[in-house]
N, C-alpha and C positions, 0 to 999 in steps of 0.2 A: 776059968782061964780067959783072961782079956784078949781079945784080939787086937793084932797091931795096924793101926792107921797108916794109910801110905803117907799122912803129913808127920807122923811120928819117925818113920823109916827116914824121911828126907831130913828131919831135923836131927838125927842121929849121925848122919853123915855129913853135916854142916860144918864147917869151920867158922864159929862164929866171931873168932878172933881176926879173921881175914877182913871183916866190914871195915869200911872206911872210918866208921864211928866208934869202933870197938874201944872198950877202957884200956886194952893191951897196947893200942896203938897211941894211947895218950901223948898229945903234943907230936903229932905225926909231922913229917916234912912237908912243908906247904909254902907257896911262892910268898915272898916278903909284898907287902903292899905296893902297889904301883909298878910292880916289876913283872916282866914276862907278858905285858899286855897283849901285844900283837900274837903271840902264840896262843894264850888263853881265847882272844877273840877269834883266831882262826877255827880254834876247837869247837868253841860254842857254836859258831856258824854252821860248822859242819853237823853237829848233833841236833840243830834245830832246822837243818835242811835250807838255811837260807841263800845258799848257792849252789849251783849244779854240782850234782854229786856224781863222782866217776868211780866211788866204790862205797862199801857198806862197812869197810875196817880202815880204822885209820892207826897207824903204826907210829908210836913215838919212840924214838930210838936216839942213843948219843952215848958217849963214855960213861964210865962209871963216874957219880958225882956231878952230871951235869943237870941233874935235877929233874929227871923224868918222875921221879915218884913224888916229888913236890907239885909238879903240874898235874898229874893224876889225882892227888889228893884235894887240891885246889879246885879241879873241875868237878870232882863228885860232890863238893860241899856247894859250889854254885849250883850245881844239877838239883842237889837236894831242896836248895832254898827255893829254887824256881819251880820245884816239883816235877821235875824231868828225871830224876834218878830211879832206876827200878833196883838196881844192885851192884854191889863192887866186890872186888876180890883183891887184898894186898897179899903178894907172897913175902915171905921172909926166910932166908935160909937158916936163922938162928930159932925159928920155931917149928918144930916138928908138924903141928897141926897145919900150917900154912906153908910148908917148905916144899910141897909136891903139887902135882897137878890133880892128884885124886880127888879130893874135896871140892875142886873147882865148880863142875856142874850141879852138884847138889847144893852147893853154897849159892850159886847164882838162882837156881830155881826155887829155892826155900825163899830167898829175898824177894822174887818175883811174885810169889804166892803172898806175902805179906804186904806187899804195894799194891797188889792187884788181887783182892780176896776172891773175885769170882772166878779167877782162873781156875 
């Protein structure tokens, strides 16, 4: 009988379709070139600690259709390109594997172990 590795357990609980670059999310919403530059710049400055930080969490909010997911997708892609991205999770009410908070922690932890193998 094979013993179950903790990495196997973690992977089993991971919602891989929630990754920012999942094929399930092919052609995800993202900011059109040269739009939302001020917002993207402000978020990237916060991520890189280029200005005084007053909190460890940045909350992006707005009405439905305002572009929150597009901003988050664009930030994830920028962070991946600049090698800052540790993990991402994109919820979807239409996909049972990513429509609840249940797989969030395992998915984030799994991606961190992929990006920081020594962890």
